ZAMI-223899 format. One record per residue (C-alpha): x, y, z. Coordinates in steps of 0.05 Angstrom, whole numbers, plus 5000, padded with zeros to 4 digits. Each point is the difference from the previous one (the first is absolute). Example, Ala and Ser with C-alpha at 12.3 -4.5 7.8 and 13.67 -1.06 7.14 Angstrom:
% ZAMI-223899
524649105156502750694987
***
This chain:
% ZAMI-223899
882304977223506949945026504550535024501650425068493550374996495749444975493050155024500850715020496150614974503750654994497750694987505150484983498650824997505350434976501950614971503650234934504949405004493549554988496950444941504049794938500749414963507549765016499950265071497849635064492949874977503749554946505949705033498049965074493149774985503349474951504749745049495249945056495249614958505849534984500649845073493349804995495650545032493350304970502250764983495850604991503450684990497950714999503850674991498150745005505550434972501950635044496149955064501549855071497649425040493550375028497250024923499349245016494950205051496350554973500749914923501750664962501950174931507249774980504650424960503749484948495549384997497749355035501549264981496949345021501949304988496849345029503049304992503549884932495450554965502950634965501450645026494350435001501850755005495750645002503750664975494250384994497650595046494849525031505349595035498949965073503849625052496649335038497049935061503749495047494049725037496849894934505549644971501049535062492649804995501049844928506349595002500149725072507350035001504349615051505150625000499850714969507450284973499650734996505850314956498550745010506550435023502850444945493550454998500650175075507150185000499950734980505650034960499350674976499550225069505650305052497149595055496349294993493150055019500649535055492850195035496349934932503449324991497849775071492850294984499949614931503249345027494849975058494150194960501349304961503149525052493850175045496149684942504249335006499150015077493050074998499349384952505449615037503849954937507249774991504150524963507050144972502950714984505450064946504250575007503650424940506049854964506450454994497850184935505050484964501950705021497050634961494350014948493250345002498149675064506450275040501249355035506349945035503249465035499650315065492950124999498649324980503549705057496350585043493849704971501049305005502550075075493250385019495649544968503549375039497350405065492550164969497849404968498049585057496449485005502849864927507049724992504450444966504549834943506050484995501650044926506250365008503649375030499349704924504850394967505550545001497950714991498450094927501949274980492949874970498650494937494750484995497550444940497950595049503449925066494249665030497149464953504349404980501049764932497249324981506749675027500250455063492849745009501449294993505950025051495550335051494249494995505349395001502150325072493350165023497449314979505049655046498950495059492249974990500849204998503950075065495950465037493249574985503449375019502650335065493150175020497549314982504249755053498650445054
***
């Protein structure tokens, strides 16, 4: 197999941006596969990073996709988040890609919950450290202001900047550098249209390839 990621196994875990057909579980998954990687994507809607260490019920469903298979969703009250150690054992990835950001931004709160974000992030990153697993953390996009989630450009930037200081040993991808505020369309302020997700996936794919290749050279 040819491609920039040929021979690599990638495990993606993410939030609601990876749950719906036409979101990143479609576009980023496919882009990484086209670059030669074996890809497995798991998503849990509406929960923070800690839910990937101690699984819990999720409020708005889960989705999984492996290889060139179809997206499998669970929108029932039995939906629960996944356990990262089990996923690493199952897929033996070379790199884990984490896309968990907006669910921890506290957009409806006056102050961003920094201490809680740190706790959530470190609960997950300690599992990567324990298994010596390389990881890449994807930060949130600008979205558009308003809507039921109360996202604002200022909070999106504050969240992205804070995550960048917290996710070590994971490399961090700052998605706010990919576009102007509000340039990628959403349907509710937070979740993008298929066009927006396609734009995000293209930019992420380029940055993920560059990040992995940089690590290979070290």
